N, C-alpha and C positions, 0 to 999 in steps of 0.2 A: 466075607461080611455079613454080622448078624443082624438082624432089625433092629434089635436094642441099640447098636451104635449108628447106623442109620439113621434112626430116630434123634439122637444126639445130635447128630452133625447137621439137621434137618433145621433142629430148631435153635443151634449155635449160627448158625447162617441165618436165619429169621431174627435174632435178637443182633444181630451183626446188622444187618441191613434197616432194622427198625433204629438203630444208635446213628447210622449213619446218616438216613433220611432226618433224624430228628437236629443232628450237627450239620448238618447242609440248612436245614430250614430257620436255625438261629445263626448263624451266622450273617446271613441276608439283612443288609439294613431297609428301614422304612423306604428309605428315598430309592433303592434301587428297584421298588414295584410301581414307580411312579409312571401314568402313561403319559409320556411324554409327543410332542407331534410342535409340527413347525407352527410360529406365532410372531404377529407382530406385535408390541403392546403402544400406542401411543397416548400422552398422557399432559396434565397441566391445566391451564387455567384460560379463560374467554374474557374477554370485557375491560372493564374496570377505566379508569379514567386516561389513563396514556394510549390504552387497546396496544401495548406491545407485548405482544402471546408468544411466547418459546413454544416450540412441541419439543417434546422428550418421547424418544422410542426407546425399545428394550427388543431386542431379536432373539430369535430360539438360538442363534450361534454365540449368544452372548453379548455381541456390540451393544454398546448403548450411545446412543445419537442424539443430535438435538439438530434444530432446525432453527433459527431465529424468528422466523416466522410461518404462515402457512404456505408460503410461495415461495421461500429461499431452499437453497440447497443443503441437505444435512451435515454434518461432518462426524467426525468418530469423537467421543468424549473421553472414552473408557471399554475394558473389555471387563465384563463380571463373570466369577468360575463358574463350574459345573454343579457345585453345591447350590448358591446362589439361586441359580437357575431354578433350579429343582425345589427349592421354597418356593420359587414364584407360582411354579407349576401347581404346589401344594394350596397356596393362598387362593388361585385361581379356581380350584376346585371344591376348595372349602366355602368359598362365596360364593358357589351355585352361578358365576358369573355369566355362563351362557343366557342364561334365564333369566337374569335380572332383567327389572323393566323400572327404570327410574331416569326420569327425564323434569328435573327441577333447574331452570333456571333464573338466573335474577342478573344485577350488574356485574358481579365476577361469580363464575359459574366453573368448577372444577369438573373435570372430566378424566374418564379413562376409557379405552377404545382398545378393542383386541381384536385381531383380525385373524384366522387360524384357519387350518385345513379340518377343522370340525366346527367353527363356528365364527360368527361376527357379529358383535352386538357392543355398544356406548351406550355407558351411563352418567349421567348430569347431573350436580346437585352442586347448591350454594352453601349451605349448612349441614356441617357434621352432620348432628342430630339427625339428620332426615334418611341417613344411610345405615345397614348393617353392618354391625363390629367389622364381621368378618372383611367387607369391604374397604372400611377403614382401615384394619389391617395391610391390606394388598396395596394401598395408595400409599400407607407410610413405606412400606419396603420399596415401594416404585421411587418415592424419594428419595430413600437412601440408595439407590443405585447411584443417583447423580450426584450426592452430598460427599460419600465416604471416596 
């Protein structure tokens, strides 16, 4: 085999490799690159006239649970899908939840607490204008997990 043909074959193999690499990269979805980890999300509100405060929980296995109060046993409301869980991971990351320091308490206080293998943090607020938009999106997504 002469060097001209060998050079052409090497160039063709390089182009093929580059094409396959680009094809592989473009076929992966953004959600497949999410850094997933075990977590439990607790959310709800406290206070108010009746002081009846259910606690909702979302677990990394997709279970959505409810406790009628802080002392009762949880029960399964439903199970959410992997894409819904992935969107929660994205919202947690986008809100920088692990580093948020928000503790604003009033008569009726909303909260989100996340316990995970990477971090544990709780935020509390009573007025939605007090918190970042990204945290509002996370809160809305969590509320949607119990409604839909």
